[in-house]
Phi, psi and omega in degrees: 000134180263132173285127178268117175291131181298156180304311187257124180217168185236133177241159174238128178234160185281137173229092191061233183274001188248188172245147176234125179255139182246125170263117197235146166253116184285343180279320181256345180086002182284150178200165168236145174241147190225139176245097183292334181290346186243054180063019180089017188308141176263113190260337177207146166226118183244117175250153171275119179236110186071235176255014185230156177263134180231130177279122182258002183242133172268093185255192183272148184264340178201175176285341177286323176299317180300307178310314186278340192230348184310305192286356178244341185245322185051037184304125177065011191289148177272121193251100179211140007268021163205145179264160177067223193246151170241121186289124177068012184059016185251150173192162178249128179214125185052042175067018168244134174282127183241143175230115174285151171301143178264088178268008176231063188307327183289343169267343193061034184240160162266137187225140168061028170076205192235358189242356192300337181244021181262149181271125176263148177265146176290134181243310186222135172224111194229117175271171181182168181273344179249349184175166173231154190224132176235127180236127171236160195220144174221119175247124184295131180261330183219125181277159178247160187296332184280340176208081191274051187238145173266138180207165178228135180235131166241137181244127179250110173263134177222152173228115179216169183296327186270315180260353184063247185252131172227147179229122182240127182250122176246119188247131184237142176263117175260005181270169179279000183225163170303148177231150177276136180218136168224162185207149174195180173222157189232051186281143172260124175262149176226167175217072184089171185275072175226155169289159188287347179303327187269001174274152168259142184221153180216129175207151190266065177289144174254316181214156172249131180279131173282138180238154169278192184285353178250018173079013182264127177305139181273345192097355176260151176215163171213160182298142179217120181222023187299330186232034175290336169241163193292128178212156181295134177291321176064223182261019177299127176252128179229134160221067203227149177255134183236136171271132189270152172283108189258024178299326177264164183279000189211131172254140180244134180245120180257137174238130174221135168247096184301316185293326179269354179062050176238134180205126185208165178235143177255130180234151181218141174297143174235161177125200184295127181053042180237193183276082177264000174240159184220120170258133175237132180228126177254102183293153181311325178302328191060015179281330181213173181221126174288122172248104198242101171293132184221146177278349183206172177276161178307147181064024190296338177298340179253313181274348174069008182288109184072010178300135174259130171246117184264128173292160175309133180067012181277153178225145169239154176232136190225134185222145174218169179189179180233137181225154175274159174232148181278000000 
C-alpha cells in the first residue's frame, strides 16, 4: 500500500545549526519558510506568477548572514513587545520608570522589541489536502528589568488554497498585572530582480507621522495620499509610519512589477487592537522594501498611539497575510 502525500505539507531543513520549516503546496511548488530560532522570522515566500516561481521576500541566505546582518536589517523579524523605537529605551508604566536595553546605540534607542532573536518551540505541524499549518510558541522564562512582565506568544502560519499565506500572532498576558503591548512584523518585499524604484505600490494611508532625526514621532502628523492609488515608487525615500484608513476590517498593500508581470497584495487586520499602523522603509540599496504591519506608532510606550494594555490573562490575536493578484 502506497502512502499518498497530502497536497500541502511541511518539511524541516537545516539552517546552519538550526532548523528552517517550509510550508509547501505540491501542486504549484509555492512555499513559505520560517525560522523558529529567530523569533519565528518569515524568511521566504515563493509565489507562482504565470509559469514561474517568484520569491517575494528578501530573507537571509544562511545563518552566517543572520549573524552579520540581523541587527542592521531585522529582516522578517517578529516585533514584540513593541515594534519600531522607544526613545532612549525609557518609559513610565503603572507609575514605574522602566529602562529597556539600548540595542540601537547610534540612536540611543531601543528598537524592535525583545523576541526577534529568541528561539520559539515547535507546537503543531499539520499537513492536509486543503492547507497546512505550523504553530510555534515562546513562553518567557525570565523577565528583564525593562519589561518585567510574563507573557506567552503563539504564532500560527498557514498555507492554503483559498487564502494562500496567513500569519496569526496570539499574545497572552500571564502576569498578575496589566502589561503594555505593541506588535509588528518586519518583512522585506521584492518583485523580481529589479530595484524598487521600478515597482508600483498602493496602500490606504490616512496620515503620515512626523518624526525627528532619531525616528521618534514629534506629535505632528499630516495627510498623506500619495499612494492611495497604484503609483510608481520612483525615487521616493521612506522610513515612515502611516496611520491607516481603517473603515474596512482589512487594509491592503499592493506591489506590482509591471515589466516582470509580478503582482501581489499584503493584507493586515485593522480595528480594535489590530494592525492599524503601517511602517514602510526603503533601504539605501533599493533592492527591497520593508512593509511592516504594526499595532502602534513608534515610541508607543510613551506617546500611547495605538498602545494596547492587556489585562491579566487577557489574550489578543493579530493576523496578516499575502495573496496573489491577477
